[in-house]
TORMAR-47655 format. One record per residue (C-alpha): residue number from 1; z, x, y. Coordinates in pm, 1 decimal, decimal comma, padded with zeros to 6 digits. Example, Ala and Ser with C-alpha at 12.3 -4.5 7.8 and 13.67 -1.06 7.14 Angstrom:
BEGIN
<1 <00780,0 01230,0 -00450,0>>,
<2 <00714,0 01367,0 -00106,0>>,
This chain:
BEGIN
<1 <01637,3 -00112,8 -03856,1>>,
<2 <01931,7 -00137,1 -03622,1>>,
<3 <02152,2 -00382,4 -03434,5>>,
<4 <02161,0 -00316,4 -03060,8>>,
<5 <02421,3 -00489,0 -02842,2>>,
<6 <02396,8 -00477,7 -02463,5>>,
<7 <02652,7 -00609,9 -02211,8>>,
<8 <02781,6 -00864,0 -02464,1>>,
<9 <03078,7 -01065,8 -02341,1>>,
<10 <03263,7 -01389,1 -02409,4>>,
<11 <03484,0 -01597,9 -02180,4>>,
<12 <03679,1 -01912,3 -02255,2>>,
<13 <03761,6 -02063,4 -01919,8>>,
<14 <03891,2 -01773,5 -01712,3>>,
<15 <04005,7 -01573,8 -02012,2>>,
<16 <03780,7 -01286,5 -02112,0>>,
<17 <03792,9 -01279,7 -02493,3>>,
<18 <03538,6 -00998,9 -02521,4>>,
<19 <03469,9 -00765,2 -02232,0>>,
<20 <03115,0 -00634,7 -02172,0>>,
<21 <03026,1 -00442,9 -02486,0>>,
<22 <02748,4 -00190,9 -02549,4>>,
<23 <02719,9 -00059,7 -02904,9>>,
<24 <02457,3 00021,4 -03165,3>>,
<25 <02515,7 -00050,6 -03533,9>>,
<26 <02313,4 00176,2 -03764,2>>,
<27 <02156,3 00037,7 -04077,7>>,
<28 <02246,6 00102,6 -04443,7>>,
<29 <02610,8 00172,1 -04362,0>>,
<30 <02946,5 00002,3 -04396,7>>,
<31 <03080,6 -00047,9 -04045,4>>,
<32 <03437,0 -00176,0 -04015,3>>,
<33 <03591,7 -00344,7 -03713,7>>,
<34 <03962,8 -00265,2 -03688,0>>,
<35 <04232,3 -00333,3 -03431,2>>,
<36 <04544,3 -00539,7 -03367,5>>,
<37 <04550,9 -00919,5 -03375,0>>,
<38 <04363,1 -01071,3 -03082,8>>,
<39 <04160,5 -00755,4 -03025,3>>,
<40 <03826,2 -00938,4 -03039,6>>,
<41 <03710,7 -00828,6 -03386,5>>,
<42 <03621,5 -01172,7 -03519,7>>,
<43 <03481,9 -01275,2 -03181,2>>,
<44 <03241,1 -00981,4 -03180,3>>,
<45 <03137,2 -01048,4 -03539,8>>,
<46 <03080,3 -01417,2 -03462,8>>,
<47 <02868,1 -01340,6 -03158,4>>,
<48 <02646,8 -01091,8 -03340,6>>,
<49 <02591,7 -01337,1 -03626,8>>,
<50 <02529,0 -01629,5 -03386,7>>,
<51 <02827,1 -01831,5 -03503,0>>,
<52 <02926,6 -01834,8 -03136,8>>,
<53 <02740,7 -01816,9 -02805,9>>,
<54 <02807,0 -01526,6 -02567,9>>,
<55 <02878,7 -01566,4 -02199,9>>,
<56 <02641,8 -01280,6 -02126,9>>,
<57 <02451,8 -01004,3 -02297,9>>,
<58 <02185,5 -00948,6 -02557,9>>,
<59 <02188,3 -00889,2 -02935,0>>,
<60 <01879,7 -00740,1 -03097,2>>,
<61 <01854,6 -00727,6 -03476,1>>,
<62 <01557,7 -00510,8 -03572,0>>,
<63 <01414,3 -00593,5 -03229,2>>,
<64 <01462,2 -00969,2 -03268,4>>,
<65 <01667,9 -01140,2 -02996,6>>,
<66 <01930,1 -01331,8 -03194,5>>,
<67 <01987,6 -01585,8 -02916,6>>,
<68 <01620,4 -01670,6 -02883,3>>,
<69 <01511,5 -01657,0 -03247,2>>,
<70 <01495,8 -01965,3 -03466,8>>,
<71 <01782,8 -02044,1 -03700,8>>,
<72 <01556,5 -01984,0 -03999,9>>,
<73 <01449,5 -01644,9 -03867,4>>,
<74 <01810,3 -01535,6 -03809,3>>,
<75 <01921,6 -01665,1 -04151,4>>,
<76 <01664,5 -01443,3 -04320,8>>,
<77 <01798,0 -01138,5 -04134,9>>,
<78 <02173,0 -01178,2 -04164,1>>,
<79 <02431,2 -01362,5 -04369,9>>,
<80 <02797,3 -01411,9 -04285,5>>,
<81 <03109,3 -01490,7 -04482,5>>,
<82 <03357,7 -01649,5 -04244,6>>,
<83 <03731,7 -01597,8 -04260,9>>,
<84 <03789,2 -01963,3 -04350,1>>,
<85 <03548,9 -02135,9 -04588,7>>,
<86 <03660,4 -02494,4 -04627,1>>,
<87 <03400,5 -02679,5 -04831,3>>,
<88 <03508,7 -03036,1 -04897,4>>,
<89 <03266,6 -03091,5 -05185,9>>,
<90 <03363,7 -03029,9 -05548,1>>,
<91 <03113,7 -02763,2 -05645,2>>,
<92 <03059,8 -02532,2 -05937,0>>,
<93 <03004,5 -02164,0 -05872,1>>,
<94 <02633,8 -02213,1 -05943,8>>,
<95 <02614,5 -02496,3 -05689,2>>,
<96 <02795,8 -02289,6 -05426,9>>,
<97 <02581,7 -01980,7 -05474,5>>,
<98 <02267,1 -02194,0 -05457,2>>,
<99 <02358,8 -02283,3 -05098,5>>,
<100 <02274,3 -01923,4 -05010,6>>,
<101 <01909,3 -01996,8 -05076,0>>,
<102 <01888,5 -02284,9 -04827,2>>,
<103 <01719,3 -02077,9 -04550,4>>,
<104 <01442,3 -01995,5 -04797,2>>,
<105 <01389,2 -02327,9 -04975,6>>,
<106 <01574,2 -02601,2 -04776,3>>,
<107 <01758,3 -02711,8 -05089,4>>,
<108 <01458,7 -02726,0 -05324,8>>,
<109 <01512,5 -02428,3 -05552,8>>,
<110 <01199,2 -02263,2 -05685,0>>,
<111 <01177,1 -01996,8 -05958,7>>,
<112 <01243,1 -01708,9 -05714,1>>,
<113 <01542,7 -01891,8 -05566,0>>,
<114 <01692,0 -01953,0 -05910,3>>,
<115 <01640,1 -01586,9 -05994,0>>,
<116 <01825,3 -01478,0 -05678,5>>,
<117 <02112,4 -01715,8 -05761,2>>,
<118 <02134,9 -01579,1 -06116,1>>,
<119 <02124,0 -01220,5 -05990,2>>,
<120 <02402,6 -01283,1 -05736,3>>,
<121 <02625,0 -01453,0 -05994,0>>,
<122 <02571,2 -01169,3 -06242,1>>,
<123 <02621,2 -00900,6 -05977,5>>,
<124 <02961,9 -01044,8 -05887,1>>,
<125 <03060,8 -01067,5 -06252,9>>,
<126 <03082,3 -01446,9 -06254,3>>,
<127 <02847,7 -01541,6 -06538,5>>,
<128 <03124,2 -01679,0 -06758,5>>,
<129 <03254,6 -01894,1 -06472,2>>,
<130 <02925,3 -02026,1 -06332,4>>,
<131 <02996,3 -02387,0 -06437,3>>,
<132 <03359,0 -02382,7 -06327,9>>,
<133 <03456,5 -02570,2 -06014,6>>,
<134 <03565,0 -02369,6 -05711,6>>,
<135 <03907,9 -02534,3 -05708,7>>,
<136 <03966,3 -02406,2 -06064,2>>,
<137 <03929,6 -02040,3 -05966,1>>,
<138 <04184,9 -01775,7 -05875,4>>,
<139 <04180,8 -01634,1 -05523,2>>,
<140 <03986,3 -01326,1 -05631,1>>,
<141 <03731,3 -01526,4 -05829,0>>,
<142 <03683,2 -01767,5 -05542,5>>,
<143 <03620,2 -01485,0 -05294,1>>,
<144 <03369,1 -01326,6 -05531,9>>,
<145 <03191,8 -01664,4 -05556,1>>,
<146 <03162,4 -01689,7 -05177,6>>,
<147 <03030,5 -01334,3 -05159,4>>,
<148 <02776,2 -01422,1 -05430,5>>,
<149 <02659,4 -01709,5 -05208,2>>,
<150 <02608,3 -01465,2 -04921,2>>,
<151 <02422,9 -01221,8 -05148,0>>,
<152 <02191,8 -01496,7 -05276,2>>,
<153 <02073,8 -01536,1 -04917,6>>,
<154 <01922,0 -01189,3 -04968,6>>,
<155 <01942,5 -01055,9 -04613,3>>,
<156 <01938,2 -00691,4 -04502,6>>,
<157 <02258,6 -00747,1 -04299,1>>,
<158 <02581,3 -00883,2 -04446,5>>,
<159 <02877,6 -00978,9 -04225,3>>,
<160 <03227,0 -01047,9 -04359,8>>,
<161 <03529,2 -01158,7 -04159,1>>,
<162 <03849,0 -01034,9 -04325,0>>,
<163 <03726,9 -01076,1 -04683,8>>,
<164 <04047,6 -00922,0 -04824,1>>,
<165 <04279,9 -01186,6 -04681,1>>,
<166 <04526,9 -01314,7 -04941,8>>,
<167 <04390,3 -01086,0 -05213,4>>,
<168 <04604,5 -00847,8 -05416,1>>,
<169 <04518,6 -00477,7 -05449,1>>,
<170 <04308,6 -00520,9 -05763,9>>,
<171 <04076,5 -00779,3 -05611,3>>,
<172 <04068,4 -00601,3 -05275,6>>,
<173 <03945,2 -00283,8 -05443,2>>,
<174 <03687,3 -00485,5 -05640,3>>,
<175 <03551,4 -00647,4 -05324,6>>,
<176 <03532,5 -00322,0 -05127,2>>,
<177 <03367,5 -00145,6 -05423,4>>,
<178 <03102,4 -00420,6 -05429,7>>,
<179 <03038,4 -00375,1 -05056,5>>,
<180 <03006,9 00000,7 -05102,2>>,
<181 <02756,0 -00051,9 -05384,8>>,
<182 <02551,4 -00294,0 -05172,1>>,
<183 <02499,5 -00015,8 -04920,3>>,
<184 <02458,6 00281,2 -05154,7>>,
<185 <02240,0 00122,6 -05420,6>>,
<186 <02080,1 -00182,8 -05258,2>>,
<187 <02012,0 -00064,1 -04903,7>>,
<188 <02217,7 -00333,6 -04729,0>>,
<189 <02401,1 -00297,6 -04400,0>>,
<190 <02756,8 -00431,2 -04419,2>>,
<191 <02967,7 -00513,8 -04113,3>>,
<192 <03322,3 -00614,0 -04201,6>>,
<193 <03643,9 -00702,3 -04017,7>>,
<194 <03944,7 -00540,8 -04183,9>>,
<195 <04316,8 -00537,4 -04110,9>>,
<196 <04403,4 -00260,1 -04355,2>>,
<197 <04306,7 00071,2 -04196,5>>,
<198 <04329,0 00253,3 -04530,8>>,
<199 <04060,4 00029,0 -04681,7>>,
<200 <03850,1 00088,7 -04369,2>>,
<201 <03903,8 00462,3 -04404,3>>,
<202 <03823,9 00475,1 -04776,5>>,
<203 <03506,5 00266,5 -04778,6>>,
<204 <03346,9 00282,6 -04432,7>>,
<205 <03076,7 00506,4 -04291,4>>,
<206 <03171,6 00415,3 -03935,3>>,
<207 <03467,2 00241,6 -03775,0>>,
<208 <03467,3 00046,4 -03449,5>>,
<209 <03813,9 00006,2 -03299,1>>,
<210 <03884,0 -00284,9 -03063,7>>,
<211 <04183,2 -00361,1 -02845,6>>,
<212 <04237,8 -00624,2 -02575,9>>,
<213 <03884,3 -00753,8 -02605,0>>,
<214 <03698,2 -00428,6 -02579,6>>,
<215 <03564,1 -00150,4 -02796,9>>,
<216 <03776,3 00157,0 -02735,2>>,
<217 <03602,5 00392,9 -02978,2>>,
<218 <03320,6 00399,2 -03232,3>>,
<219 <03280,6 00686,9 -03472,2>>,
<220 <03292,8 00828,3 -03820,2>>,
<221 <03609,8 00787,5 -04021,8>>,
<222 <03748,5 01132,9 -03941,4>>,
<223 <03714,2 01064,7 -03568,1>>,
<224 <03914,4 00742,4 -03586,9>>,
<225 <04173,1 00840,1 -03845,7>>,
<226 <04384,9 01064,2 -03629,6>>,
<227 <04737,8 00995,2 -03501,8>>,
<228 <04655,4 00983,0 -03130,7>>,
<229 <04358,5 00749,0 -03170,6>>,
<230 <04557,0 00512,3 -03393,0>>,
<231 <04859,2 00523,6 -03162,0>>,
<232 <04637,2 00426,1 -02869,6>>,
<233 <04504,7 00139,8 -03081,2>>,
<234 <04820,9 00003,8 -03246,2>>,
<235 <05097,7 00152,6 -03026,2>>,
<236 <05295,0 00281,7 -03323,7>>,
<237 <05328,0 00629,1 -03470,5>>,
<238 <05093,7 00672,0 -03765,4>>,
<239 <05078,5 00981,7 -03983,9>>,
<240 <04746,1 01083,8 -04137,5>>,
<241 <04722,6 01265,1 -04471,1>>,
<242 <04404,7 01413,4 -04616,9>>,
<243 <04388,5 01342,2 -04989,4>>,
<244 <04082,1 01403,8 -05207,6>>,
<245 <03862,1 01420,2 -04896,8>>,
<246 <03994,2 01084,4 -04775,7>>,
<247 <04220,3 01007,0 -04482,4>>,
<248 <04527,6 00801,6 -04564,0>>,
<249 <04754,2 00648,6 -04298,3>>,
<250 <05127,3 00593,8 -04338,4>>,
<251 <05293,2 00387,6 -04070,5>>,
<252 <05631,5 00299,6 -04212,7>>,
<253 <05922,8 00501,6 -04341,0>>,
<254 <06182,8 00394,2 -04594,3>>,
<255 <06541,0 00400,0 -04475,4>>,
<256 <06733,7 00695,1 -04610,0>>,
<257 <07007,1 00597,8 -04855,2>>,
<258 <07363,8 00620,9 -04728,5>>,
<259 <07607,2 00818,3 -04938,9>>,
């Protein structure tokens, strides 16, 4: 099982948003897309997950051509949590998570669908909130509910576009720990766009770095988390510290106090 991307590109008018891209995404890993704003991270994620249409190129998911496959076929292979999830209906958590089963039952939940919904709600620790409305939840609870919806879809590939946006450290760690568990204990493949390079470093198996609409490097964490690579990516000096077999980046320095 693998995602293979060949000559994938995206233009809007004359502007090349994503330059021709050739990468392979291995299965049963967390793969993070990092890079500065406007680098093409969300564009690449959207193209792979068929939220957007490429100008050229091919995307194969386990040998299936994403552009040619039916919507139902794609929805049983991959699920995506977008950066913005504006649902204008007043839904409970249970209602929201049930939407994840639509590719399997077209809205008519059977016993297996209800079981998957219950499992996703329990897995995200939301049992006590299942009848609460989404607009009654905290930011962290709401994000966990959306992730539960994606998990209820029960696909081998899970895509998330900046899932840590507007979350504090506690909830960010919770979300990334869930993603790590999905890979390690449930055999999922997780592809995630992240702004925080330390979260990418701590939880990823591979990192893909993008800049100016192109992939500049793909590799294991230790290959990416080095000062020269990160300077080329972000154009600022970044120090790397190895701590408990993890690589931690520091990219700011406090002003020294004046006596």
